[in-house]
C-alpha positions as CSV (number, residue, x, y, z in Angstrom):
1,X,-0.6,-16.7,4.7
2,X,-2.1,-19.3,2.4
3,X,-4.8,-20.0,5.1
4,X,-5.7,-16.3,5.0
5,X,-6.1,-16.3,1.3
6,X,-8.3,-19.4,1.7
7,X,-10.4,-17.8,4.4
8,X,-11.2,-14.8,2.2
9,X,-11.9,-17.2,-0.7
10,X,-14.4,-19.1,1.4
11,X,-16.0,-15.9,2.8
12,X,-16.5,-14.7,-0.8
13,X,-17.8,-18.0,-2.3
14,X,-19.8,-19.8,0.5
15,X,-22.3,-18.9,3.2
16,X,-20.8,-21.3,5.7
17,X,-19.0,-18.8,7.9
18,X,-20.1,-15.9,10.0
19,X,-16.5,-14.7,10.4
20,X,-13.0,-15.4,9.1
21,X,-9.5,-14.5,10.3
22,X,-6.5,-14.0,8.2
23,X,-2.9,-14.0,9.6
24,X,-0.7,-12.4,7.0
25,X,-2.9,-13.4,4.1
26,X,-4.7,-11.2,1.6
27,X,-7.1,-11.5,-1.3
28,X,-5.9,-12.4,-4.8
29,X,-7.1,-10.0,-7.5
30,X,-9.3,-12.9,-8.8
31,X,-11.0,-13.4,-5.4
32,X,-11.3,-9.7,-4.9
33,X,-12.9,-9.0,-8.3
34,X,-15.2,-12.0,-8.1
35,X,-16.2,-11.8,-4.5
36,X,-19.9,-12.3,-4.0
37,X,-20.7,-13.2,-0.4
38,X,-24.3,-13.9,0.5
39,X,-24.2,-12.8,4.2
40,X,-22.4,-10.3,6.4
41,X,-19.0,-11.7,7.4
42,X,-16.9,-10.4,10.3
43,X,-13.3,-10.1,9.4
44,X,-10.1,-10.2,11.5
45,X,-6.9,-9.3,9.7
46,X,-3.5,-9.6,11.3
47,X,-0.7,-8.3,9.2
48,X,2.7,-6.7,9.7
49,X,3.9,-3.6,7.8
50,X,7.3,-5.2,7.1
51,X,5.9,-8.5,5.5
52,X,7.9,-9.0,2.3
53,X,6.2,-12.3,1.3
54,X,2.7,-10.8,1.3
55,X,3.3,-7.1,1.2
56,X,1.0,-4.8,3.2
57,X,0.7,-2.6,0.2
58,X,0.0,-5.5,-2.2
59,X,1.6,-6.7,-5.4
60,X,0.6,-8.4,-8.6
61,X,-0.8,-11.4,-6.8
62,X,-2.2,-9.8,-3.7
63,X,-4.5,-6.8,-3.0
64,X,-3.3,-4.3,-0.5
65,X,-4.5,-4.9,3.1
66,X,-6.3,-1.5,3.1
67,X,-8.1,-2.5,-0.1
68,X,-9.2,-5.8,1.5
69,X,-10.4,-4.2,4.6
70,X,-12.2,-1.4,2.7
71,X,-14.0,-4.1,0.6
72,X,-15.4,-5.8,3.7
73,X,-16.3,-2.5,5.4
74,X,-18.3,-1.5,2.4
75,X,-19.9,-4.9,1.9
76,X,-20.9,-5.4,5.5
């Protein structure tokens, strides 16, 4: 999951990648609120509904997966 968070952080803050994949990661509220990508970025998100470490519906340290996907749909 930490790699997924890092993937989104890099997608938001660099122009080095055309695509990122996150397996059970999300975006922190800080990354989400400060995301400013400079190019379209394809996203692959793999996440289970019963993940209690990084909940699908989010928590104080993670945005919900629907919020993350909606962000990238609207950005792209």
